[in-house]
C-alpha positions as CSV (number, residue, x, y, z in Angstrom):
1,M,20.8,75.6,-46.6
2,R,21.9,75.7,-43.0
3,S,20.8,73.1,-40.5
4,E,20.6,73.8,-36.8
5,K,20.0,71.3,-34.1
6,L,17.2,72.4,-31.9
7,P,17.6,72.0,-28.1
8,E,15.8,69.0,-26.6
9,P,12.4,69.7,-25.0
10,F,13.6,68.2,-21.8
11,T,16.5,68.6,-19.3
12,V,18.4,65.7,-17.6
13,S,20.0,66.5,-14.2
14,V,22.1,63.9,-12.5
15,H,24.2,64.5,-9.3
16,A,26.0,61.9,-7.3
17,G,28.3,61.6,-4.3
18,F,29.0,59.5,-1.2
19,D,26.7,60.1,1.9
20,E,28.0,59.9,5.4
21,G,27.4,56.1,5.5
22,G,29.6,55.5,2.4
23,V,26.6,54.9,0.1
24,W,27.0,56.3,-3.5
25,V,23.8,58.3,-3.9
26,I,22.6,59.3,-7.4
27,D,19.9,61.9,-7.7
28,A,18.5,61.9,-11.2
29,R,15.7,64.1,-12.7
30,L,14.1,64.4,-16.0
31,T,12.1,67.6,-16.6
32,F,10.0,68.3,-19.7
33,R,10.0,71.9,-20.7
34,D,6.2,72.0,-21.5
35,G,5.1,69.5,-18.8
36,A,5.0,65.7,-19.1
37,P,3.9,64.4,-22.5
38,P,0.9,62.1,-22.7
39,P,1.4,58.4,-22.0
40,G,2.9,56.6,-25.0
41,D,4.5,59.7,-26.5
42,Q,8.0,59.0,-28.0
43,L,9.4,62.0,-26.2
44,I,9.0,60.1,-22.9
45,G,11.2,57.3,-24.2
46,K,13.8,59.7,-25.6
47,G,14.0,61.5,-22.3
48,R,14.2,58.3,-20.3
49,L,17.0,57.0,-22.5
50,A,19.0,60.2,-21.9
51,L,18.2,59.9,-18.1
52,L,19.3,56.3,-18.0
53,T,22.5,57.0,-19.9
54,E,23.5,59.6,-17.3
55,I,22.6,57.4,-14.4
56,M,24.8,54.6,-15.8
57,R,27.7,57.1,-16.2
58,E,27.4,58.2,-12.6
59,G,27.1,54.5,-11.5
60,Q,30.3,53.7,-13.3
61,R,32.0,56.8,-11.8
62,G,30.9,55.7,-8.3
63,R,32.3,52.2,-8.9
64,S,35.6,53.7,-10.0
65,L,35.7,55.6,-6.8
66,G,35.2,52.4,-4.7
67,A,31.4,52.4,-4.2
68,T,30.1,49.0,-3.1
69,K,26.5,50.2,-2.3
70,A,24.4,52.7,-4.1
71,R,21.0,54.4,-3.8
72,L,19.2,55.9,-6.8
73,Q,16.7,58.6,-6.3
74,M,15.0,59.2,-9.7
75,D,12.2,61.3,-11.1
76,D,11.4,60.5,-14.7
77,G,9.3,63.5,-15.2
78,T,6.0,61.7,-15.2
79,G,5.0,62.4,-11.6
80,S,6.2,59.2,-9.9
81,P,9.6,59.7,-8.3
82,T,11.3,56.5,-6.9
83,T,14.1,55.5,-4.6
84,T,16.0,52.2,-5.2
85,D,18.8,50.8,-3.0
86,I,21.3,48.7,-5.0
87,V,22.8,45.9,-3.0
88,P,26.5,44.8,-3.2
89,G,27.1,42.6,-6.2
90,E,24.5,44.3,-8.4
91,L,26.6,47.4,-9.4
92,P,27.8,47.3,-13.0
93,K,31.5,46.7,-13.4
């Protein structure tokens, strides 16, 4: 019997770079293939975990490039995008 891993029913897209003011800007999006699952669905948690993993990876990359300030623009796929400024001293090392 052959086992194939099916693709996840969501896509995580994370892009980051410095803006003109030297702030490390992370733009992160979670998109569900068939629209957002209902509240409490395990798929939301699985998608958010994948999203946060990639955000953390980009945060670490920014830190390695000398970022001391960051801004996170995030859409978790449930219709409530957010923007968060991260002040110096709060970036993970």
